[in-house]
N, C-alpha and C positions, 0 to 999 in steps of 0.2 A: 445426514440428517438435513430435509430439505429448508427454505429458505418458506417464511410464514407468506399464505393468501389472504388471512384479508389484509384489509386498508387500514386499518385500524387499529391494530397489529403492536405490542407493543414494542418499548425498543428492548430488544434485543442484549442490550449491555449494560440495562437497569438491576435488571435481578444478580447477573453477576461484579455488578458495583456496591448490589448486598452488599453482599457474604465475602470480598477482598475492596480493600482501597484502592490499587491499581493492576488492574490489568497486564502483565508483560506481550509485549509485542515479538515478533523476530526481528533477524538485521537483516540485510541487505545477505540478498540469496545470489545475483550474478556475481559478487564479488570475491562468495564465498565457494562459488560454480569455479570458480580460475582460480583460485585459494588451490584448489583439489583436483587443478591438470587440467579445469576445463577451457577450450580456447574458441573464448566468443566475441574473438573478431571478427564478427560478421553482422548486415541489419538488422538481423532477427535478438542478435543480442544475448541474453535465455533463454529467449523462448526456442532458441535451435537447439539446445539440450531437449526439446519437446521432439526431434526429429532424430536428433543421434544419438543422448542417452541419457530414457526417464531417468531409469533406477538412479543417473546421481544426483536426480531432483531427490523424487523422493526419501533417496539420505538424508540430502541438508534440510528436508523438510523436522525429516523423527530427531535429526543434532539438536535442530532449536526445541522444539517441545524436550526432547530431554533436559536441557537446560536449562527451562522453566514457562519459555514461552504459552503463552495461555492462548492466543490468533496467532495462527500459521497463514501466510500470505501467497495465493496460488505461481507460478510463473506466468503465466499471461501478461504480463506489464504491456510488455512489445510487440503480443501478437496481434495480429488484424489480416484479415482477407486480402486485402491490399496488399501488407509483407509477406503471405507465404505464399503469395499470386507468384510475386518475384521472383521469388527460387520454383515457380515452376508445380503450384500444388492449387486444385480446384478450390470452387467454394465448399464442396460436402469436406476435402480432406481438412481446410483450414481452420474451418468450424469443426471439428473433430480434435483436433491437436489441442482445440482451446477447453474443451469438454475433459481433455486429459490434462490437464494443467491442474485443476483440479479433482478430480481423478485419485488425480498423487499426492493431491494434498490429505482430502481424506483418507486411504489406502495407510499412507506414513501416523495420521491418528489411531486410526485400528489397529491400528499394530503396536505403539503407543499405548494405549489405553490397556495391552491385556501384559506389558509389563508391570514386575512386581512397586508398589506403590503410589502408580499412577490413578485410585482409586478413591487419594488421598485431597486429589485433587479439583481446582473445578474441569471438568470436560473439556477440555479445549475449543479452540472454532475456527473456520476453515474461511476466511476472510478471497473470494475471488480478485485479483487488483484487475484494476481499472487502468491504465496508466494514461498521459499524454498523447493528445493527435499526432504532437513533435516527436513524441517517440520511435513511432516508425518511421519516421524521414530518417531516422539515425545522424545528422547537421548537427546537433546539440540545442535544439530548436524546441527545445522543453525545456531550456533554461531561462527560456525570455520571450516565449508564446508570440512570434509575430509573422504569424504564418498569413501565408497568402492560400486565405481559403473561405466562405462568407459567413455567413450564421447558420443558414438551414443545411449547409454542404458538413460542418461540423455536427449541429445538431448528431445528420444521420448517421454519420464515422462511427456515431457512439451508440446509436441508437443500434448500432448494427451487433457490435458488441453483450451489447448487452443483449439482445436477445438469444443470444449464445449461456452466455455466462450469468446474467440470473435465473436460468432451468436447469444450469451445471450441475446442483446440490452442492452448492458452498453456503454456509451458513449466512451471511454478509458480503455484502461489496467494497474493496476497497478501493474507492477513486483518488488516483495521488501521483501525487507532484504536478498538478493544475501550476497553470505561472499566468493565470489572467484572467480575472472576471469574467470576458470573454466565454472561453472555453467553462466555467464552476458552473454558469446560465447553462450552455449548451447543454454540457451530461447532464446536468439536474431536468432540464427540457427533455432528454430521452429520457431520462427517470420516468419521468409521469406515464410512461407506455407501458409498465411495470409497478403496475401498484400494487405496493405488498412489502416488495423488495427492498429491504432494510441498505443502509451505506452509508460509510463513513465518509464524510470527503477532506482528503489533507492540498494543501497547497507547499509553493517552496517559492522561497522569499528569499530576497536577493540582500536585504537590509532586513533590521528593529525596529522598520514600522512598514515595509512595503511588499506584495509579493514580487516576484520578479519584472514582473511583464511593468510596472508602479505602480497600481493600486492598493489603497489602504490596506494592510491586512486585519486591520478590523472591523471595517465596512465592507470585506469580502465575506469574511468569515458574518460578519448579521444577516447578509442576501442566502448564505447557503443555506443559515441554522433556520431559516424560514423555511423549508421544504420538510414533512410532514415525514420524508420516508429517511432524511438524513440522523443521525444516531448519536453519532461525534464531529466537529470542526477541530481541524487546522493544519500543524506545519508538519514536513515529511523533506527529505534530502535538502538538504539546509544546515548557514552553517550553526554549530550548537550555541556557541556565544551569543548570536542572537533570539535564544526561542525565549527566554524570559521574559523580555521585555516586551515579545511577541506575546505571550499567553496571556500579561498581567493587562495586556489594552483588549483582550476577552476573555479576562474570567465572569465578567456577570453575567454571559448572556445566560447561560440554565444548562448549554448542550455539554455534551460530555468534553471534556478536550483532549484531542487524540496528537502526541507528537512522539516520528521518527526521526530523527538528523540524522545526514551521514557521520563521518566518525573527525570531520573538522578540515579534512585534508579536502582541498579544489580541485576535481575532476578537471583537467584539457583536454578541451573536441579535439582542437588543432591538431597535437600530439601524442593524443592518445592515452594521455598518463596524468598518476595521481601528483598533486602536487603539495604539499604542506605537511605540517604537524597532526597527525590519528590523537585525539583527546577520548575518544570512543566516549564511553556514558559517564564525566565525571562529575557531571555540575544534573544528572538528573534527579538529585532529592531537592536542587533550586526546582526545576519543573514540578515536580507533585507540590511544593507550598505554591507554587504560581498559580495551580488549579488542572494543573495534568493528569486523568488517568487512562489513556489508553499509552505505554511508554514502551521503546523501541529503540532500536536501528535501523539506520536504512548504506549504503553506498560505507564497506571498509568494516562494517561491523559487522562482526560473528559470534559464534554458541557461545564462548570463554567472556565474549563484554555481558552476552544475556544472560548469562549466569550470575555474573555478580550484580546484575544490575537488577533479578530478583531477591540478590539476598541483601539488601542492599534495600532496597525498598518493604523487603515482606517478609520482614526480620521478627 
């Protein structure tokens, strides 16, 4: 399934939401890969498996579909030319790995759709992940957005990846974990180069009012949702305790709201470990009541939690 080419395309999510009250997203990819034994202690993080073991990525996608995900997200979050070149790959090889990330998700969907019972569900979508610039630095800066890079360079960084992923065969883009309004504006400026390519954009938020860089979430969501190619806006990789007030602050936007927080544990970038108690998706009914229509999980949320989420929201 390829992306629409018309700049006046319908919202790709609207027809699905007309048939189903909420769309279930998948959970964390990297942390699920680690649970299965993958060593991601590397600057490429989950993208390392595109080189070392692509089969395990497809297996994770397939398990999320079997758990009930309506949308799965490619393993391209931390992939970039700069990141791949740092491990000795050239531009062509780097771009091919980004395309491979989408192909693996599409293959998983194709396998799933041949399985018994799949025809009774909505046909799942594949979202190509576009992570923040800070993710490629592997220094935790995606959690604050204080980058030593100018606006033009930031736009070009995202345009370069979008040029590959917008034509790789996904249904839409998942622009995710964006920590600052500056980066949000940069990536939607880059999106202008690919008219007709739908995308959601989700911010990482540090509390119940602000995104990680400190700007008000409600203002950032309003700015982003005005872009004609943005089909949903919301929050990901953030503390689940902050999600409901964040959603209530933007429910009047009229744009579908997307939310996929982490488990509630906190990533300690200095010591490379998770801290705190995992609460998975136990507050999801409140998020739905607050206006969220695309709901899933991020870090430390696995297929079992997604299965329970579907059972809770789509009774």
